[in-house]
TORVO-703346 format. One record per residue (C-alpha): residue in three letters; x, y, z. Coordinates in steps of 0.1 Angstrom, whole numbers, padded with zeros to 4 digits, always signed. Each point is the difference from the previous one (the first is absolute). Layout:
<atoms>
ALAXYZ ...
</atoms>
This chain:
<atoms>
MET-0216-0368-0083 ALA-0032+0019-0004 CYS-0025+0018-0022 TYR-0007+0037+0003 VAL-0027+0025-0009 ASP+0001+0037-0001 ALA-0027+0025+0009 LEU-0031+0003-0022 GLY+0002+0029-0023 ASN-0017+0015-0031 TYR+0022-0011-0029 GLY-0026+0006-0027 TRP-0018-0033+0001 VAL-0035+0000-0014 LEU-0021-0032+0004 ARG-0035-0002-0014 GLY+0000+0038-0004 HIS+0011+0008+0036 ARG+0033+0011+0012 VAL+0015-0025+0025 ARG+0028+0002+0024 ASN+0028-0026-0004 CYS+0034-0010+0013 HIS+0029-0022-0008 LEU+0010-0035+0011 ILE+0037-0009+0000 ALA+0020-0028+0017 ASP+0035-0011+0009 SER-0002-0027-0027 LEU-0020-0006-0031 ASP-0012-0033+0013 GLU-0015+0017+0030 LEU-0014+0028-0021 HIS-0018-0024-0024 ALA-0012-0023+0029 MET-0016+0030+0018 ALA-0016+0012-0033 VAL-0015-0035-0005 ALA-0012-0001+0036 ILE-0019+0034-0004 GLY-0015-0010-0034 MET+0023+0019-0024 LYS+0006-0012-0036 ARG+0036-0005-0010 SER-0006+0022-0030 TRP-0004+0029+0024 TYR+0036-0003+0011 GLN+0022+0030-0009 PRO+0036-0010-0004 THR+0015+0032-0013 SER+0018+0025+0023 SER-0010-0017+0033 PRO-0018-0034-0002 HIS-0034+0006+0016 TYR-0038-0004-0002 ASP-0024+0029+0003 LEU-0027-0007+0026 THR-0035+0015+0006 GLU-0010+0007+0036 PRO-0017-0034+0006 ARG+0029-0020-0013 ARG+0024+0022+0021 ALA-0021-0009+0031 HIS+0001-0037-0009 ALA+0038+0001-0005 VAL+0004+0016+0034 GLU-0022-0027+0015 LEU+0023-0026-0015 GLY+0031+0017+0015 ALA+0011+0027-0024 VAL+0019+0028+0018 GLU-0015+0035-0002 LEU+0026+0026-0007 ASP-0003+0038-0002 ARG+0011+0017-0032 ARG+0036+0008+0010 THR+0006-0035+0014 PHE-0015-0016-0030 VAL+0022+0020-0024 GLY+0030-0011+0021 LYS-0010-0036-0002 LEU-0004+0004-0038 ARG+0036+0014-0002 GLU+0013-0029+0021 LEU-0017-0026-0022 ARG+0013+0017-0032 SER+0036-0001+0013 ARG-0001-0038+0005 
</atoms>
């Protein structure tokens, strides 16, 4: 069981008037997803359950997740993992 992050991209996020790159955090189970989110300082209200359960991460939180063991996936592999998780 694991948590995964995709590559940072420009998805239209603007924080304090500046565009910021962000990515997505997913996991093999919801328990793992929420545990990682807590460990990197995310609020539960930031959880996005629709389509594919995930959290959006800024660059510093992505780096923290990777430090804690999240697996970095390229775009293609990440989409494949999403499809796998949806099919369960």
